[in-house]
N, C-alpha and C positions, 0 to 999 in steps of 0.2 A: 638953152645951152650956154648962153652968155652968163647966166646966173651961176651955172656950175663952174665955169672957168674962174669967175670972180671969187667964188667960195674956195676953190683949190688954191688960188693965189694967196688968199688970206691965211689959209692953214700953213702953207709953206713959210710965210713970213713969221708966223707965230712959232713954228717949229725951229726956225733958225735963230730967232731972237732969244738971247739968254734971259733967264728969269732974274728978277731983281733980288729975291730973297735967297737964292742959291747961287753959289759960285758956278762958273761955267764948267761943264763936264761932270757934274754930280747928278746922280739919280736919287729920287726919293725912295728910300728903302722902307721895309716894314718897321724897323726900329724908329726911323724918323717919323713915320705916321703915328706910332704909339707915343712918341715924345710929343708930337703935336697934339694928340688927344689928351695927354696928361697935362700939357700946358693949358689947354682949354678948361680942364677941371681945376685949375689953379695950382698944379703941382708939377714940378719938373721930374725928370727921370732920376736925377741924383737925390732929390728930396724924397721921392718914393722909395728909393733903395735905402736911404738912411732910415726912413720910417719902418721899412720891412726888417732891417737889421736890429733896430731898437725893439720891435715887437718880438723878434726871435730871442733876443737877450732876456726880455721880460718873461717869455714862456719858459726859457731855461731856468731863470731864477725861481719862478713859481714851482716848477717841477722839482728843483733842488730843495726848496722849502718843504714841499710835500714829502719827499723822500726822507729828509732830515727829521721831520715831525714823526713819521711812521717809525723810523729807526729809534728815536728817543722813546716812543711809546713802548716799543719792544724791549728796550733796555730797562725801562722802568718796571715793566711787568716781570721781567726776569729777576731784577733785583728784589722786588717785593716777594716773589716766589721763593727765592733763596733765603731771604730774611724770615719768611714764614716757616720754611723747613728748619732753619737753625733754631728758631724759638720753639717750634714743636719738639725738636729733638732735646733741647734743653729742658723743656717742661716734662717730657717723658722721663728723662734721667732723674729729675728732681722728684717727680711723683713715684718713680720706681724706688728711689732711695727711701722716701717716706714710707711706702708700702712695706718694703723689706724690714725697715727698722720697727715699724708697728707690729708686723708679723712676728718678728723675733721677740719683742716684749710679750706679746700675747702667748706665744708658744713657751717662752721661758717661765712665765707665770703659771701656765697650765702644768708644765712639767714639775715645777716646784710644789704646786698644790697636790698633784698626784703623788709625788715622792713623799710628802708628809702623810698623805692618806695610807700609803703602803708601808707604814711603820718607819718613817724616816730613812727611806731608801731612795735617794735621788735618781739613781740609774734606772730603776723601774719606771719612775715618772717620765724620764726622758724617752725611754723606749715606747711607753704607752702613748705619749704625746706625738712622737714621730709616726707611729702606726695610725693614730687618729687623723693626723694632718695628711698623710699620704692617701689614706682611704677617702677622706673628704675631697681632696683634689681630684682623685680618680673618678669618684661618683659625679662630682660637679662637671668635669670635662665630658664624661659620657653623656650626662643630661644635656649639656649645651650642644654637643655634636648631634645627638639624636633629635633635639628640637629643631636645629638648623636644617637637618636632612628632611624632617617632616614638613617644614615650611616650604622648602625647595620643591619637594614632591607635590604638595598641594598646589603650588603656583604653576607647576608644569601641567598638572591635570586641568586646572582652570583654564590655562591658555588653549589647550587642545579642545576642551569643551566649547569655549567661545568660538574657536575656529570652525568646529563642526556646526555650531548653530548658524554662523555666518554663511557657511557653504549651503546649508539647508535653505536659508532664506534666498540666497542667490540662485541656486540651481534646482530647488524643489526637492532635494534629497541630500542626506549627509553621507559621509564617507563610509559609515557602518552599513548603510543600506546599499551603497554602490558595491562594497566589498562582498556583501551577502549575495547580491545579484550575480556578480562575477563568479563566485564559487559555485553557485547553483548552475550556471552555464557550463562550468567545467565538469560537473558531475554527470551531466546529460550526455 
């Protein structure tokens, strides 16, 4: 019991005695503990805050750099696309002009030659050349459209045939066999 009383007396003395590091009446708060821990790591709270703010500015600058670079890339692509379109249009107009001029010379020559063949009557040469040119353009257009439609039709048929083959591999039968079985069931 004597030991217990001595221990209690010591605790009271320590509790009443002010701490040397802290002014009287202050309590150690969580922030003070964190400051103490930071100081043990070699950094104060203000230094840690300065470092955090510096790193935040650095992240902001890197993000700004990234956004600026992406924006510049988009602008460059847009500018290159517009230049390409302008040059393509210019080239199309130039080639169109050359084609029209060359066609005019060819057709004029043909018309003049036919006019001489028809007994020095240029108007018959012009009419015959116009009819030949119109007929040639019509037949050429018809051939080109028919060929394009045939290529498209064959491509569609090939896609469906490949799909039917894939379904047959995957399911053991193709769509034609499944449709035949379904219509046979309906008839029964």
